[in-house]
N, C-alpha and C positions, 0 to 999 in steps of 0.2 A: 443338934436335932430338934431342940425345940424351936429355933428360928425356922427351920424348914417344915415344922408342923403349922407354926402360923402362917407360913405363905402357903402352905397346902390348904388352909381354911379359906383364905382369901381368893386361891384361885378357884375353890369349890363354890365361893359367892359370885365370881364372875360366871360360871357356868349357869348357875341359878338366874342371874341376871341375864343372860342371855336366852335362856327358857322363857322367862317372862317376856322380852321384848319380841320374841318369834311368835307369841300368841297374839300381838296387836295385830288388826285386820290389815291387810295391805292397802284398803279401800280408806282407811283413815289418814288424812295427811299430816306429814309433820310442821313442826313450827317453820321450817326452812320454806316448805312450799307454799306455808299460810301467809307469811312474809312476803313471798314472790308474789303471790295472786293479790295480794292488796296494794304492793307496787304498780302491778299492771293496771288494777282498777283505778289509781290516781292517775296514772298516764293515761288512761283512756278518758277519764273526766275532764284532764286538762285540753287534751285534745278535741273532745266533743265542745266543750266550753270555747274554745278557740274558734272551732270550726262556726260555732253558732254565731260567736262575734263576728266573726267576719261575714258570714250571709246577712247579718242585721246592718252592719255598717257598708254594706256594698250600695245601701240607698243613699247612704249621706257621705261616702268618698272613702278613699283607699288611705288616707290618712288618719281619719276616726278610728277604722276597722284594726289597723296596726295598734293603736294605741289602746284601744277596747281589748284585745285579744291579749296584750303585755299586761295589761290589768289584770284581766281574767286570771291569766296562769300565775301571776305574782299572788294573787289573793288566794287560789286553791292550795299553791305549796304552802303557804303561811299557815292555811288552815290545818293541811296536813302534818305540819311540823310541830303543831301546837300554839305557835304564836307568841309565847310567852315564856319567859323564866321561870314563871310560876309552876309551869306543868314540867319541870325537869325532873323532877324526882318521880313521878308517874312514869315518863319515857324510862328511868334508869331501872324502875321495877318491871315495866314490860321487857326491856332488854334480859333482865336477869331470869324472867318468867320464861321467855323464850328458850334460852340456854339450856334451863330445866327440862323443857318439853323437848328438845333436841336429843338430849341425852336418854330421855325415857323412850322416845321413838326409835333410838339407834343412830342418829345422824351421827354421833361420834363413836369412832372406832374402839377407844382405850376408855374403859370405864374407871372409876375411882378404885375400885376393889382390884383391878387387874395391873393397875400402877402401883399399888401398893405390896400386891404381892411380888411383881418383878424387884420393887427396893429391897424388901425383906430378904429375898431370895440371894440377891447381890451380898446382902450383910451377911447371911448366912454361909454364902461360900467364901467370902473374905475370913470369916472366923474359922471356918473348916479348914482352909487353906494353912491359917497360922497354926493350929493344932498339929496338922499332918507335918509341918516343917518343924515344929519344935518335938514330936517323936523322932523324926530323923535326926535332930541334933543328939537327943538324948541317947539314940543307939548309934550315932557315928556312922550313919550308912544310909541308903534310901530306905525309906520307911513301906516296903512293902515285901517282907522275908517270910510272913505267916499269914494265918487267915486275917487276925486282927488288924494287921496294917495294910494289908491286900484289901480288908472291906473298906477300910477309912479312906485309902487314897483311891480306889474304883469309885466310890460314891462321889467322892471330890471330882473326880474328871467326869463322871456323867452329868452333874450340875454345870461344870465348866463349857461341857461341848452344848448342853442345851441353851445356855447364855450365849455361846459363840454362834449358835444356828440362828438365832434370833438378829444377830446384825447382817444376815444374808436372806432369810426367810422369816416370817411372821409367825412362828410355831409357838405362841403363849398360851394357845389352847391347849396344849400338850402338859402344861405346868401342873395340872392335877396327878395326871399319871407319873409325870417324873418325880414330883417331890412325894408322892406316896409309896413309890418303889423306892426311893432313897430313904425314907422314914424307916420302911419296914426293914431294910437291910442294916441301916445303922442299928435298929433295935436288937435284932438278932445278933450282930455282931457285937453290940455291948453286953448283952446278956450272956453269950454262950461262948466269943471267941476271943475275948480279952486276955491276953498273956502280958508279963513283964517283959522289959528288954533281955534279950538274951543273947549269946554269941552264935554268929553263923555257922551252920554246918560247913565241912569242908566243902562240899559241892556247890554250894551257893557262894563261897568265897570268890566270885569273879565278875567281871564287866557286864558279861552277859547276862548276869541278873537285872542291870539296869537296862537293857535293851531288850531282852525277851518280855519281862513283865511288862514293861512300859509299853510296847505296841500291842500286846494282848490286852490291857486296860483301855487302851484307847478304841482298839476295836468292839471290845464289851459295850462302850459307851455309845459308839454309833449304833451298834445292834439294838441297844437298849430304845434309842429315839426311833429307830426303824419300826421296833415292835409297837411303840406306842403309835405309830402314824397307819400301820397296817390294821392295829385293832379301831382305831377311827374311821379308817376305811372300809371295814366289814358292818360297822354301825351305821355308816353314811350309804352304804349299798342298802341296807334293809330299809333304810328310812325311804329313799328314793323309789324303792320298789312298792312300799306302801301308799306314796304320794300319786305316784303313777296309777294305781289301782283305786285312788280314792278313798282309802281305809286311813283311818286315824292313826297318828303317831303318837309315841310314848316320849323320847328323849327329844324335845323341842328345841333344846340348844343345837342340836345338830344342823338346823337350818340355818344357824350364823357361820358354819365351818364351809371351808372349801369343799368342792364336789368330791365324789369318791375318785375319779379319775386323776384329779390335782393331787390328792393325797396319796394315791398308789405310785405316781410319778416320781413323787418327792421321797416315799419310802426306798423305793428302788435306787435312787441316786446315793442316799444316805447309806442305805445297805451295802452297795457298791465299794464306798470309802471302808466301810467296817471289813468287807472281804478282804480287800487290800492289805490292811494291818493285820488280820489273821492270817493270811497266808506269809507275810512275813514272822509272825509268830511262830508257824510251824517251821518254816525253815530255820528260824534262828534257835529254834529249841533243839533241832536234830544237831545243830553245829556245836551248840553248848553240851548236849550229850555225848557227843563225840570227845569231847575235851575233857568232860567228866568222867565218863565210863568206858571210853575207846569204842563205842558203836554210835552210830547215827540213828539207829532205829531198834528198841528191842519189845515191841509189843507190850509196853508198861500201861495199865489202864488209864492214866493220864494222856499219855500219847495217843492211845487209840480213841480217847472221846475227844480229843483235839483234833484228830483227823476226821471223825463223825461230822463234828460241827463244819469243818472245811467241806466236806462232801454235801452238807445240806444245804448250804448258802451258795456253793458252786452251782448245783443243781436249781436253786431257785432263780439266780442269774440267767442261767442258760434256758432253762423253761421258759421264761419270759421274754428273753430276747430272739430265740431262735422257734421254740414251739409256739407261740402265742399264748402262752399261759397267762393271761391278765385278769383281772378282776378279783374274786374272791380265792381262786385257785393259788395265785401267787401271794396274797396276803396270808392264806393259810400255810404256806410254806415258810414264811418270814416269820409266823409265830412258833412253828415247831423248831425252826433254828434257833431263835432266842430262849425256848425253853430247854432246849440241848445246852445252851451256854450256862443257863442258869443249874441245870442238874450237874454238869461238870465243876461249876463252883460250890454249889451247897452239896452235893451227894459225893461226887468223887473225891474231892479233896479231903472230905472229913471221913467217910465210911469205907475206902477202899484203900487198902495199904499197899505200898510199891517203893518203887525210887523216888516218886514225887512226894512222898509223905513228909511236908514241909508245914503242915498245918500249924504246928506249935501247939497243940491240944494234947492233954495227956489222955490215954485209952483206959 
């Protein structure tokens, strides 16, 4: 959790840097554009000098014109390059300064704080994975049979899905939200949910424990990422409306994020993947219930909330695909769906008693 907290700080610093970069007026040229303009000026001077030399030498002969033009271009290039090795230090300082200016003006996409945040996140994920494996080895089974183990493995998968998503999409700007959520969940789990290794109840002694809970964890991780994208979409829509109405904006870093429709499309695709996993969670849970209790459905509180979550996300996908519910309406449905997931995890598992009361906590 400490490593994730450090990564969260660096992700937050990156957002602050994005806000500072967004305040730089667009009319101020970056170092790249200034270097390009300087190069064009040199070439213009070379061409002008060569033309002038050619016009002057037209009175004395074509051979003299070619010689004069060549000498002029050579002299100009020598002057532009410094002409001596003694100025190599100044040239190196100029190149270093231009690189720093590029970073300040946003010509470089990846900041130092963002790179550090990703490295620390990967290190934290590796440490988290080892801790989860050691818990499984100590228990002699998969480490997700109670609230402590479910929290530990669930947050691990959330971070893993975030890292994997960056292999296909650049969603590093979501690191602040993802790491904040993970730190909060781990803090609650450490202070409230920790239990020592205990034997499994008879109903959990089945290979369906591996299948059913694993797909539920994967679905939750994708829903968390989709929730972050939908939240960013709502903020981006508000900023775009303010810009369209020439009103001042508050969260300046949003100017460096993708547009709202891009965030919406990506959230939709990720939530579809989560919905597929959640559908299999519902099916696998029904099969497991039949083997454990002799019925597929018993209107247990946990079963009902699992179905409610499925209905919300099914409505989200259907409304956006067929009813044209795009923009803020689809984003709010995604937020409601993930809120139901968190309620199912943090409230139903702990405070509602039934056949699925496997939190491991003493009442």
